[in-house]
N, CA, C and O of each residue as an XYZ file, in Angstrom:
812
protein
N      12.655     -7.549     -4.091
C      13.253     -6.421     -4.695
C      12.531     -5.478     -5.058
O      11.425     -5.878     -5.421
N      12.731     -3.898     -5.152
C      12.458     -3.150     -5.906
C      12.947     -3.168     -7.276
O      14.048     -3.719     -7.269
N      12.689     -2.889     -8.185
C      12.648     -2.890     -9.508
C      11.538     -1.604    -10.731
O      10.370     -1.264    -10.917
N      13.125     -1.295    -11.317
C      12.529      0.004    -12.266
C      12.834     -0.707    -13.936
O      13.199     -0.075    -14.927
N      12.548     -2.216    -13.841
C      13.169     -2.759    -15.072
C      12.363     -3.798    -15.787
O      12.226     -4.750    -15.019
N      11.744     -4.028    -16.989
C      10.827     -5.054    -17.598
C      10.932     -6.331    -16.902
O       9.890     -6.909    -16.592
N      11.866     -6.750    -16.670
C      12.707     -7.547    -16.359
C      11.498     -8.374    -15.545
O      10.977     -9.470    -15.755
N      11.317     -7.477    -14.645
C      10.302     -7.835    -13.634
C       8.785     -8.522    -13.871
O       8.156     -9.353    -13.216
N       8.542     -7.917    -14.892
C       7.115     -8.566    -15.578
C       6.835    -10.182    -15.556
O       5.763    -10.703    -15.249
N       8.118    -10.906    -15.975
C       7.617    -12.121    -16.105
C       7.874    -12.900    -14.292
O       7.809    -14.122    -14.158
N       8.136    -12.022    -13.147
C       7.986    -12.608    -12.350
C       6.694    -12.253    -11.345
O       6.320    -12.833    -10.326
N       6.315    -11.417    -11.831
C       4.947    -10.868    -10.806
C       3.723    -12.166    -10.545
O       2.701    -12.172     -9.859
N       4.352    -13.209    -11.420
C       3.042    -14.243    -10.304
C       3.785    -14.885     -9.416
O       3.193    -15.177     -8.378
N       5.013    -15.231     -9.506
C       5.890    -15.214     -8.058
C       5.720    -14.616     -6.870
O       5.971    -15.054     -5.748
N       5.287    -13.612     -7.190
C       5.465    -12.479     -5.908
C       3.704    -12.305     -5.659
O       3.388    -11.746     -4.609
N       2.724    -12.703     -6.462
C       1.701    -12.859     -6.241
C       1.639    -14.338     -5.348
O       1.008    -14.315     -4.291
N       2.044    -15.127     -5.615
C       2.414    -16.322     -5.034
C       2.409    -16.055     -3.534
O       1.516    -15.902     -2.701
N       3.855    -16.055     -3.499
C       4.427    -15.498     -1.791
C       3.847    -14.709     -1.085
O       3.877    -14.954      0.121
N       3.104    -13.475     -1.551
C       2.546    -12.722     -0.769
C       1.074    -13.332     -0.368
O       0.803    -13.402      0.831
N       0.407    -13.639     -1.047
C      -0.812    -14.450     -0.644
C      -0.989    -15.872     -0.240
O      -1.863    -16.384      0.460
N       0.053    -16.396     -0.848
C       0.461    -17.939     -0.218
C       0.856    -17.810      1.075
O       0.247    -18.511      1.883
N       2.011    -16.852      1.627
C       2.547    -16.740      2.741
C       1.612    -16.240      3.774
O       1.673    -16.690      4.918
N       0.831    -15.422      3.470
C      -0.180    -14.911      4.222
C      -1.192    -15.771      4.685
O      -1.512    -15.912      5.865
N      -1.734    -16.399      3.611
C      -2.548    -18.025      4.212
C      -2.130    -19.102      4.627
O      -2.852    -19.795      5.344
N      -0.874    -19.493      4.277
C       0.024    -20.292      5.539
C       0.301    -19.805      6.837
O       1.036    -20.519      7.520
N       0.017    -19.094      7.175
C       0.283    -18.469      8.678
C      -1.095    -17.832      8.813
O      -0.936    -16.648      9.111
N      -2.281    -18.125      8.720
C      -3.180    -18.039      9.319
C      -4.461    -19.158      9.160
O      -4.573    -20.001     10.050
N      -5.346    -19.161      8.113
C      -6.195    -20.131      8.050
C      -5.703    -21.282      7.279
O      -4.820    -21.233      6.423
N      -6.447    -22.472      7.714
C      -5.944    -23.452      6.302
C      -7.059    -23.100      4.721
O      -8.233    -22.733      4.687
N      -6.324    -23.328      3.847
C      -6.225    -23.199      2.634
C      -6.899    -24.050      1.514
O      -6.923    -25.233      1.853
N      -7.444    -23.835      0.312
C      -7.381    -25.176     -0.522
C      -6.264    -24.867     -1.612
O      -6.059    -23.767     -2.125
N      -5.543    -26.123     -1.879
C      -4.403    -26.063     -2.611
C      -4.676    -25.071     -4.253
O      -5.620    -24.811     -4.999
N      -3.675    -24.875     -4.194
C      -3.567    -23.997     -5.790
C      -3.326    -25.263     -6.810
O      -2.827    -26.329     -6.449
N      -3.740    -24.981     -8.074
C      -3.211    -26.252     -8.721
C      -2.826    -25.260     -9.975
O      -3.507    -24.336    -10.421
N      -1.454    -25.749    -10.443
C      -0.978    -25.284    -11.707
C       0.321    -26.244    -12.228
O       1.157    -26.950    -11.663
N      -0.019    -25.823    -13.783
C       0.786    -26.967    -14.563
C       2.026    -27.788    -13.818
O       2.127    -28.960    -13.455
N       2.927    -26.640    -13.753
C       4.126    -26.507    -12.980
C       4.392    -25.379    -11.898
O       3.862    -24.272    -11.805
N       5.537    -26.078    -10.967
C       5.620    -25.468     -9.947
C       6.163    -23.768    -10.510
O       6.829    -23.610    -11.533
N       5.830    -22.922     -9.839
C       6.183    -21.417     -9.754
C       7.708    -20.968     -9.037
O       7.667    -20.732     -7.829
N       8.324    -20.911     -9.361
C       9.934    -20.593     -9.002
C       9.668    -19.318     -8.174
O       8.959    -18.396     -8.576
N      10.505    -19.355     -6.595
C      10.590    -18.188     -6.286
C      12.330    -18.299     -5.757
O      13.077    -19.112     -5.213
N      12.361    -17.209     -6.197
C      14.324    -17.439     -5.989
C      14.224    -16.391     -4.714
O      13.732    -15.266     -4.802
N      14.794    -16.979     -3.487
C      15.265    -16.574     -2.080
C      16.602    -16.111     -1.985
O      17.480    -16.515     -2.747
N      16.826    -15.162     -0.954
C      17.977    -14.956     -0.453
C      18.006    -15.383      1.060
O      17.439    -14.700      1.912
N      18.634    -16.446      1.339
C      18.671    -16.579      3.075
C      19.983    -17.375      3.660
O      20.864    -17.844      2.939
N      19.959    -17.446      5.115
C      20.542    -18.140      5.752
C      20.682    -19.585      5.389
O      19.842    -20.388      4.983
N      21.956    -19.710      5.639
C      21.652    -21.248      5.199
C      20.877    -22.353      5.982
O      20.674    -22.383      7.196
N      20.496    -23.234      5.058
C      19.524    -24.137      5.693
C      17.783    -23.806      5.538
O      16.795    -24.515      5.733
N      17.947    -22.447      5.114
C      16.276    -22.033      5.373
C      15.506    -22.267      4.054
O      14.392    -21.764      4.207
N      15.591    -22.684      3.117
C      15.359    -23.510      1.560
C      15.461    -24.773      1.728
O      15.074    -25.300      0.685
N      15.728    -25.439      2.371
C      15.853    -27.220      2.573
C      14.181    -27.222      3.089
O      13.398    -26.392      3.553
N      14.139    -29.266      2.555
C      12.925    -29.701      2.437
C      12.268    -29.565      3.735
O      11.060    -29.338      3.803
N      13.346    -29.751      5.243
C      12.448    -30.070      6.201
C      12.031    -28.319      6.844
O      11.878    -28.154      8.054
N      11.883    -27.068      5.786
C      11.825    -25.809      6.194
C      10.342    -25.864      5.254
O       9.274    -26.080      5.826
N      10.410    -25.655      3.842
C       9.401    -25.522      2.941
C       9.047    -26.272      2.557
O       7.944    -25.899      2.159
N       9.225    -27.790      2.192
C       8.211    -28.695      1.671
C       7.268    -28.594      1.908
O       6.519    -28.535      0.933
N       6.582    -28.497      3.347
C       5.157    -28.368      3.400
C       4.051    -27.227      2.332
O       3.005    -27.426      1.715
N       4.846    -26.139      2.513
C       4.748    -25.015      2.219
C       4.330    -24.856      0.110
O       3.429    -24.523     -0.660
N       5.760    -25.382      0.123
C       5.883    -25.736     -1.406
C       4.515    -26.574     -1.906
O       3.794    -26.269     -2.856
N       4.344    -27.880     -0.867
C       3.545    -28.748     -1.792
C       2.206    -28.225     -1.645
O       1.491    -28.624     -2.564
N       1.570    -27.430     -0.771
C       0.530    -26.768     -0.029
C       0.254    -25.384     -1.349
O      -0.863    -24.912     -1.559
N       1.315    -25.010     -1.975
C       1.258    -24.105     -2.814
C       1.846    -23.912     -4.084
O       2.015    -22.806     -4.598
N       2.178    -25.072     -4.623
C       2.664    -25.272     -5.675
C       3.767    -24.951     -6.270
O       3.924    -25.066     -7.486
N       4.620    -24.526     -5.488
C       5.835    -23.644     -5.557
C       6.843    -23.709     -5.504
O       6.967    -24.190     -4.378
N       8.496    -23.509     -6.146
C       9.574    -24.210     -5.601
C      10.176    -22.924     -4.936
O       9.770    -21.803     -5.240
N      11.063    -23.119     -4.107
C      12.277    -21.957     -3.603
C      13.136    -22.612     -4.532
O      12.977    -23.748     -4.978
N      14.057    -21.818     -4.791
C      15.482    -21.737     -4.825
C      16.281    -20.609     -4.769
O      16.560    -19.545     -5.323
N      16.672    -21.818     -3.239
C      17.617    -20.365     -2.208
C      18.895    -20.176     -3.188
O      19.255    -20.982     -4.046
N      19.587    -18.756     -2.826
C      20.801    -18.679     -2.787
C      21.177    -18.485     -0.933
O      20.318    -18.166     -0.111
N      22.133    -18.669     -0.716
C      22.332    -18.814      0.896
C      23.326    -17.564      0.744
O      23.759    -17.199     -0.349
N      23.685    -16.856      2.151
C      24.780    -16.093      2.560
C      25.239    -16.889      4.007
O      24.833    -17.869      4.633
N      26.286    -15.918      4.151
C      27.012    -15.966      5.380
C      27.465    -14.663      6.070
O      28.580    -14.147      5.984
N      26.316    -14.189      6.825
C      26.604    -13.023      7.548
C      25.906    -11.829      6.667
O      25.972    -11.798      5.439
N      25.279    -10.925      7.405
C      24.499     -9.117      6.672
C      25.380     -8.390      5.739
O      24.910     -7.671      4.858
N      26.349     -8.521      5.869
C      27.307     -7.856      4.768
C      27.435     -8.337      3.543
O      27.501     -7.683      2.501
N      27.477     -9.750      3.706
C      27.545    -11.001      2.513
C      26.463    -10.503      1.649
O      26.628    -10.139      0.484
N      25.120    -10.510      2.414
C      23.706    -10.725      1.634
C      24.000     -9.545      0.866
O      23.978     -9.476     -0.363
N      24.417     -8.158      2.079
C      23.986     -6.722      0.817
C      24.671     -6.597      0.028
O      24.266     -5.841     -0.856
N      26.187     -7.256     -0.195
C      26.803     -7.532     -1.440
C      26.312     -8.239     -2.623
O      26.111     -7.994     -3.813
N      26.180     -9.413     -1.641
C      25.436     -9.902     -3.280
C      23.710     -8.995     -4.022
O      23.317     -8.778     -5.168
N      23.131     -8.708     -2.626
C      22.423     -7.796     -3.704
C      22.700     -6.737     -4.732
O      22.326     -6.693     -5.904
N      23.487     -5.835     -3.995
C      24.148     -5.068     -4.624
C      25.134     -5.606     -6.215
O      25.429     -4.601     -6.862
N      25.508     -6.574     -6.705
C      25.862     -7.058     -7.235
C      25.067     -7.890     -8.414
O      25.586     -8.435     -9.388
N      23.522     -7.837     -8.029
C      22.827     -8.537     -8.691
C      21.938     -7.535     -9.298
O      21.824     -6.345     -9.008
N      21.194     -8.383    -10.392
C      20.253     -6.877    -11.648
C      19.383     -7.080    -10.885
O      19.362     -8.196    -10.367
N      18.171     -5.945    -10.463
C      16.669     -5.947     -9.820
C      16.140     -6.986    -10.144
O      16.186     -7.329    -11.325
N      15.589     -7.653     -9.330
C      14.643     -8.477     -9.321
C      14.923     -9.682     -9.189
O      14.145    -10.622     -9.345
N      16.145     -9.735     -8.870
C      16.867    -11.642     -8.628
C      16.398    -12.139     -7.915
O      15.944    -13.243     -8.215
N      16.228    -11.651     -6.602
C      15.008    -12.494     -5.398
C      13.999    -12.047     -5.377
O      13.799    -10.842     -5.529
N      12.855    -13.149     -5.128
C      11.415    -12.308     -4.847
C      11.489    -12.487     -3.042
O      10.527    -12.032     -2.422
N      12.194    -12.893     -2.550
C      12.166    -12.784     -0.933
C      13.583    -12.869     -0.615
O      14.540    -13.378     -1.198
N      13.423    -12.117      0.665
C      15.366    -11.982      1.441
C      14.573    -12.649      2.754
O      13.378    -12.463      2.983
N      15.320    -13.324      3.434
C      15.321    -13.648      4.320
C      16.880    -12.963      5.212
O      18.040    -13.175      4.860
N      16.464    -12.201      6.302
C      17.485    -11.359      7.089
C      17.277    -10.742      8.260
O      16.250    -10.107      8.501
N      18.342    -10.903      9.153
C      18.156    -10.544     10.575
C      17.313     -8.950     10.740
O      17.345     -8.142      9.811
N      16.733     -8.719     11.772
C      15.667     -7.549     12.068
C      17.113     -6.327     11.605
O      16.909     -5.743     10.541
N      17.798     -6.142     11.974
C      18.693     -4.951     11.820
C      18.869     -4.895     10.610
O      19.403     -3.789     10.535
N      18.823     -5.233      9.693
C      19.350     -4.884      8.014
C      18.505     -4.572      7.284
O      18.649     -4.037      6.185
N      17.117     -4.994      8.031
C      16.112     -4.437      6.879
C      16.458     -3.072      7.066
O      16.837     -2.540      6.023
N      16.449     -2.505      7.840
C      16.059     -0.617      7.451
C      17.567     -0.446      6.533
O      17.745      0.652      6.005
N      18.634     -1.519      6.349
C      19.661     -0.901      5.304
C      19.460     -1.516      3.947
O      19.955     -1.093      2.903
N      18.523     -2.769      4.106
C      17.575     -2.803      2.306
C      16.841     -2.164      2.428
O      16.646     -2.159      1.213
N      15.911     -1.313      2.884
C      14.706     -0.658      2.654
C      15.633      1.130      2.070
O      15.369      1.832      1.093
N      16.664      1.320      3.118
C      16.927      2.702      2.573
C      18.162      2.685      1.343
O      18.819      3.621      0.888
N      18.185      1.041      0.976
C      18.964      1.159     -0.320
C      17.873      0.866     -1.362
O      18.312      0.558     -2.470
N      16.955      0.890     -1.268
C      15.917      0.680     -2.184
C      15.795     -0.515     -2.591
O      15.423     -0.793     -3.731
N      16.117     -1.429     -1.633
C      16.416     -3.209     -2.238
C      14.729     -3.893     -1.917
O      14.327     -5.035     -2.137
N      14.265     -3.149     -1.546
C      12.875     -4.186     -1.101
C      11.599     -3.269     -1.370
O      11.635     -2.044     -1.490
N      10.600     -3.979     -1.433
C       9.013     -3.373     -1.516
C       8.303     -3.282     -0.189
O       8.518     -3.907      0.850
N       7.304     -2.253     -0.498
C       6.382     -1.914      0.571
C       5.603     -3.645      0.479
O       5.828     -4.503     -0.375
N       4.833     -3.713      1.453
C       4.286     -5.294      1.273
C       2.931     -4.674      2.113
O       2.843     -3.617      2.738
N       1.799     -5.857      1.863
C       0.268     -5.380      2.361
C       0.024     -5.667      3.324
O      -0.465     -6.793      3.406
N       0.189     -4.906      4.585
C      -0.139     -5.383      5.726
C      -1.148     -6.136      5.738
O      -0.919     -7.196      6.320
N      -1.974     -6.054      5.416
C      -3.396     -7.083      5.072
C      -3.116     -8.522      4.969
O      -3.584     -9.389      5.706
N      -2.355     -8.683      4.045
C      -1.767    -10.258      3.951
C      -1.159    -10.789      5.119
O      -0.791    -11.963      5.128
N      -1.026    -10.105      6.032
C      -0.452    -10.823      6.923
C      -1.099    -11.095      8.253
O      -1.742    -10.120      8.641
N      -1.128    -12.298      9.205
C      -1.773    -12.549     10.445
C      -1.229    -11.739     11.505
O      -0.478    -12.394     12.227
N      -1.373    -10.407     11.873
C      -0.500     -9.739     13.055
C      -1.354    -10.029     13.843
O      -0.737    -10.460     14.817
N      -2.808    -10.084     14.125
C      -3.160    -10.634     15.245
C      -2.975    -11.598     15.989
O      -3.309    -11.547     17.173
N      -2.278    -12.912     15.321
C      -1.604    -13.933     15.884
C      -0.543    -14.003     16.533
O      -0.051    -14.959     17.131
N      -0.040    -12.516     16.351
C       1.474    -12.632     17.232
C       1.687    -12.278     18.444
O       1.102    -11.261     18.818
N       2.589    -13.005     19.428
C       2.438    -13.152     20.655
C       2.516    -12.106     21.145
O       1.876    -11.982     22.189
N       3.011    -11.346     20.838
C       3.158     -9.490     22.078
C       3.066     -8.302     20.868
O       3.648     -8.486     19.798
N       2.381     -7.219     21.097
C       1.951     -6.018     20.451
C       3.777     -5.464     19.925
O       3.898     -5.495     18.700
N       4.465     -5.222     20.326
C       5.957     -5.452     20.098
C       6.166     -5.818     18.628
O       6.512     -5.283     17.575
N       5.869     -6.722     18.986
C       6.025     -7.535     16.964
C       5.454     -6.928     16.100
O       5.996     -6.684     15.022
N       4.150     -6.532     16.420
C       3.259     -5.920     14.952
C       3.997     -5.046     14.950
O       4.557     -5.265     13.875
N       4.618     -3.875     15.476
C       4.827     -2.878     15.222
C       6.460     -2.855     15.550
O       7.014     -2.075     16.325
N       7.172     -4.042     14.664
C       8.552     -4.020     14.872
C       9.684     -3.444     14.486
O      10.077     -3.876     13.402
N      10.616     -2.315     15.157
C      10.782     -1.361     14.628
C      12.024     -1.514     13.785
O      13.082     -1.904     14.278
N      11.867     -1.154     12.307
C      12.572     -1.072     11.388
C      11.883     -1.795     10.239
O      12.105     -1.630      9.039
N      11.219     -2.427     10.671
C      10.392     -3.662      9.962
C       9.141     -2.212      9.204
O       9.164     -2.545      8.019
N       8.450     -1.293      9.251
C       8.034     -0.418      9.284
C       8.698      0.975      8.884
O       9.736      1.376      9.409
N       7.914      1.754      7.787
C       8.459      2.746      7.914
C       7.145      4.194      7.323
O       6.466      4.054      6.306
N       7.097      4.991      7.896
C       6.163      6.054      7.480
C       4.793      5.262      7.332
O       4.016      5.515      6.412
N       4.527      4.233      8.347
C       3.238      3.471      8.090
C       2.987      2.546      7.514
O       1.895      1.979      7.510
N       4.174      2.167      6.799
C       4.446      1.277      5.654
C       4.711      0.248      6.269
O       5.044      0.315      7.452
N       4.629     -0.884      5.640
C       4.993     -2.341      6.006
C       6.335     -2.919      4.949
O       6.160     -3.148      3.752
N       7.608     -3.086      5.625
C       8.753     -3.563      4.498
C       9.221     -4.618      4.652
O      10.128     -5.080      3.960
N       8.487     -5.366      5.916
C       9.162     -6.974      6.672
C       8.355     -7.633      7.280
O       7.366     -7.074      7.754
N       8.512     -8.692      7.399
C       7.718     -9.681      8.382
C       8.372    -10.412      9.143
O       9.325    -11.001      8.632
N       8.128    -10.602     10.432
C       8.828    -10.800     11.284
C       8.339    -12.822     11.152
O       7.243    -13.320     10.896
N       9.436    -13.381     11.396
C       9.043    -15.013     10.874
C       9.294    -15.819     12.334
O       8.493    -16.658     12.748
N      10.629    -15.409     13.114
C      10.619    -16.161     13.913
C      11.442    -15.377     14.878
O      12.060    -14.496     14.280
N      11.666    -15.387     16.151
C      12.580    -14.327     16.887
C      13.083    -15.330     17.972
O      12.606    -16.461     17.885
N      13.824    -15.133     18.815
C      14.740    -16.083     19.910
C      15.308    -15.235     20.839
O      15.198    -14.012     20.937
N      16.072    -16.203     21.662
C      16.831    -15.141     23.183
C      17.991    -15.775     23.009
O      18.258    -16.976     22.972
N      18.773    -14.637     22.888
C      20.415    -15.220     23.375
C      20.774    -15.215     24.512
O      20.876    -14.160     25.138
N      21.108    -16.658     25.149
C      21.562    -16.820     26.635
C      22.818    -16.694     27.232
O      23.746    -16.339     26.505
N      23.001    -16.884     28.245
C      24.452    -16.690     28.519
C      24.891    -18.183     29.547
O      24.352    -18.561     30.587
N      25.908    -18.717     28.884
C      26.341    -19.839     29.735
C      27.428    -19.456     30.694
O      28.400    -18.860     30.232
N      27.377    -19.732     31.992
C      28.459    -19.720     32.717
C      29.014    -20.837     33.608
O      28.239    -21.716     33.987
N      30.121    -20.857     33.918
C      31.024    -21.419     35.298
C      30.169    -21.677     36.236
O      30.030    -20.523     36.640
N      29.450    -22.331     36.932
C      29.163    -21.674     38.115
C      30.154    -22.160     39.504
O      29.767    -22.340     40.659
N      31.267    -22.270     39.059
C      32.152    -22.544     39.969
C      32.616    -21.204     40.365
O      33.001    -21.047     41.524
N      32.627    -19.846     39.218
C      33.400    -19.094     38.844
C      32.130    -17.595     39.319
O      32.483    -16.512     39.788
N      30.669    -18.027     39.001
C      29.737    -17.192     38.724
C      28.953    -17.790     39.237
O      29.007    -19.015     39.124
N      27.869    -17.160     40.038
C      26.751    -17.925     40.597
C      25.555    -17.449     39.896
O      25.561    -16.518     39.090
N      24.231    -18.329     40.344
C      22.994    -17.929     39.162
C      22.703    -16.327     39.824
O      22.205    -15.516     39.043
N      22.854    -16.098     40.532
C      22.178    -14.630     41.269
C      23.411    -13.399     39.992
O      22.980    -12.517     39.249
N      24.600    -13.727     40.135
C      25.390    -12.532     39.614
C      25.064    -13.294     38.094
O      25.564    -12.559     37.242
N      24.568    -14.210     37.586
C      24.626    -14.547     36.468
C      23.238    -13.455     35.860
O      23.407    -13.082     34.700
N      22.342    -13.106     36.335
C      21.122    -12.080     35.995
C      21.481    -10.839     35.840
O      20.723     -9.883     35.676
N      22.728    -10.827     35.891
C      23.392     -9.218     35.543
C      24.481     -9.471     34.592
O      25.363    -10.329     34.608
N      24.217     -8.511     33.742
C      25.827     -8.576     32.475
C      27.119     -8.451     33.555
O      28.168     -9.086     33.448
N      26.831     -7.585     34.506
C      28.215     -7.113     35.381
C      29.351     -8.436     35.741
O      30.568     -8.339     35.896
N      28.482     -9.682     35.810
C      29.180    -10.423     35.810
C      30.156    -10.776     34.713
O      31.210    -11.326     35.034
N      29.911    -10.524     33.520
C      31.535    -10.817     32.357
C      32.750     -9.492     33.078
O      33.753     -9.263     32.402
N      32.611     -8.928     34.048
C      33.380     -8.227     34.462
C      34.317     -8.175     35.963
O      35.081     -7.344     36.456
N      33.768     -9.642     36.413
C      34.292    -10.047     37.450
C      36.030    -10.826     37.357
O      36.339    -11.755     36.611
N      36.665    -10.330     38.044
C      37.996    -10.856     38.011
C      38.518    -11.844     38.127
O      39.722    -12.094     38.071
N      37.482    -12.637     38.337
C      37.950    -14.810     38.421
C      37.553    -14.830     36.970
O      38.158    -15.812     36.540
N      36.867    -14.290     35.955
C      36.513    -14.873     34.758
C      37.360    -13.575     33.536
O      36.886    -13.373     32.418
N      38.369    -12.993     33.948
C      39.372    -12.259     33.285
C      39.774    -13.033     32.118
O      40.226    -14.164     32.297
N      39.670    -12.589     31.028
C      40.152    -13.915     30.283
C      39.609    -14.446     29.685
O      39.864    -14.517     28.483
N      38.790    -14.954     30.145
C      37.844    -16.141     30.030
C      36.278    -16.083     29.473
O      35.548    -17.074     29.501
N      35.885    -14.860     28.991
C      34.644    -14.705     28.249
C      34.602    -15.030     26.964
O      35.369    -14.341     26.291
N      34.043    -15.756     26.415
C      33.967    -15.962     25.131
C      32.625    -15.621     24.701
O      31.623    -15.580     25.414
N      32.709    -15.387     23.496
C      31.407    -15.479     22.538
C      30.980    -16.161     21.152
O      31.758    -16.117     20.199
N      29.930    -16.693     21.067
C      29.298    -17.591     20.121
C      28.072    -17.114     19.123
O      26.959    -17.017     19.640
N      28.206    -16.840     17.845
C      26.979    -16.713     16.935
C      27.411    -15.073     16.278
O      28.515    -14.549     16.133
N      26.314    -14.679     16.040
C      26.272    -13.542     15.507
C      26.444    -12.632     16.766
O      25.960    -12.770     17.889
N      27.624    -11.244     16.055
C      27.773    -10.367     17.251
C      26.905     -9.622     17.700
O      26.468     -9.631     18.851
N      26.509     -8.732     16.582
C      25.252     -7.456     16.973
C      25.160     -7.479     18.181
O      25.844     -6.996     19.084
N      23.458     -8.608     18.123
C      22.662     -8.378     19.822
C      23.733     -8.475     20.834
O      23.966     -7.439     21.457
N      24.433     -9.533     21.117
C      25.128     -9.321     22.624
C      25.937     -8.375     22.663
O      25.931     -7.885     23.792
N      26.915     -7.670     21.711
C      27.887     -6.261     21.541
C      26.674     -5.363     21.755
O      26.749     -4.685     22.780
N      25.606     -5.208     21.044
C      24.519     -4.498     21.214
C      24.273     -4.334     23.187
O      24.417     -3.434     24.014
N      23.935     -5.462     23.198
C      23.510     -5.391     24.877
C      24.291     -4.628     26.050
O      24.056     -3.787     26.918
N      25.927     -5.821     25.325
C      27.155     -5.121     26.149
C      27.523     -3.428     26.234
O      28.216     -2.934     27.124
N      26.814     -2.569     24.954
C      27.151     -1.939     24.822
C      26.086     -0.300     25.415
O      26.283      0.910     25.528
N      24.701     -1.523     25.692
C      23.649     -0.360     26.554
C      23.768     -0.502     27.958
O      23.531      0.348     28.817
N      24.368     -2.288     28.174
C      24.626     -1.951     29.831
C      25.865     -1.292     30.214
O      26.253     -1.296     31.382
N      26.753     -0.499     28.888
C      28.313      0.617     29.752
C      27.500      1.385     29.485
O      28.252      2.360     29.484
N      26.023      2.020     29.110
C      25.590      3.280     28.990
C      25.664      3.724     27.619
O      25.631      4.943     27.456
N      25.759      2.977     26.586
C      25.913      3.856     25.268
C      23.986      3.827     24.871
O      23.104      3.219     25.477
N      23.898      4.546     23.899
C      22.354      4.660     23.639
C      21.438      4.909     24.670
O      20.307      4.438     24.553
N      21.747      5.601     25.706
C      20.708      5.546     26.644
C      19.520      6.182     25.653
O      18.627      5.464     25.205
N      19.591      7.269     25.431
C      18.316      7.601     24.638
C      17.611      6.887     24.071
O      16.556      7.354     23.643
N      17.835      5.885     23.916
C      17.373      4.620     22.615
C      16.172      4.224     23.386
O      15.004      4.215     22.999
N      16.679      3.882     24.602
C      16.084      3.104     25.649
C      14.069      3.570     25.677
O      13.868      4.570     26.366
N      13.201      3.165     25.251
C      11.727      3.300     25.874
C      11.304      4.678     24.826
O      10.657      5.701     25.049
N      12.150      4.042     23.345
C      11.842      5.834     22.491
C      10.732      4.698     21.361
O      10.099      5.187     20.426
């Protein structure tokens, strides 16, 4: 989080640990740091992302301890940040579409791109992921990506038909189309399919 308050001076060690530790953990083997006590890192994240099976290895290698605050939904995340003093959170795990809002609100700081292994990323699109960069400056780092699939009843929709979003409009499935998980990616694709935001394609 950005800060204009002396409260953040006491948190600089956490930020250095996070910046250099995260970059190294994702790239090459490294020598464990030795401190008398673990450095606490306050993290705002989706449920489960601060649990031992996710962070224990990183904590042990860098002598840090994550203190997670969990949220459900991007709007809830923005509300928690707005109600918290500057510097409350050292790291925020959010969906990509909320990074621009975090940046516009002044909630996040610029990152040093040299600290992160962009050469290891699978696709060039991920290296300059829209919204993570602004005016050539990095404000967020992608940690994972996935695909949202479509499950369908083979008695109503064929495999060939399921390759197009048009299958949702088949008379046979009227009133039987359901949705699961975060709505924005799926409904965004529906909107694009319906002709909205055509000017965004390829931009």
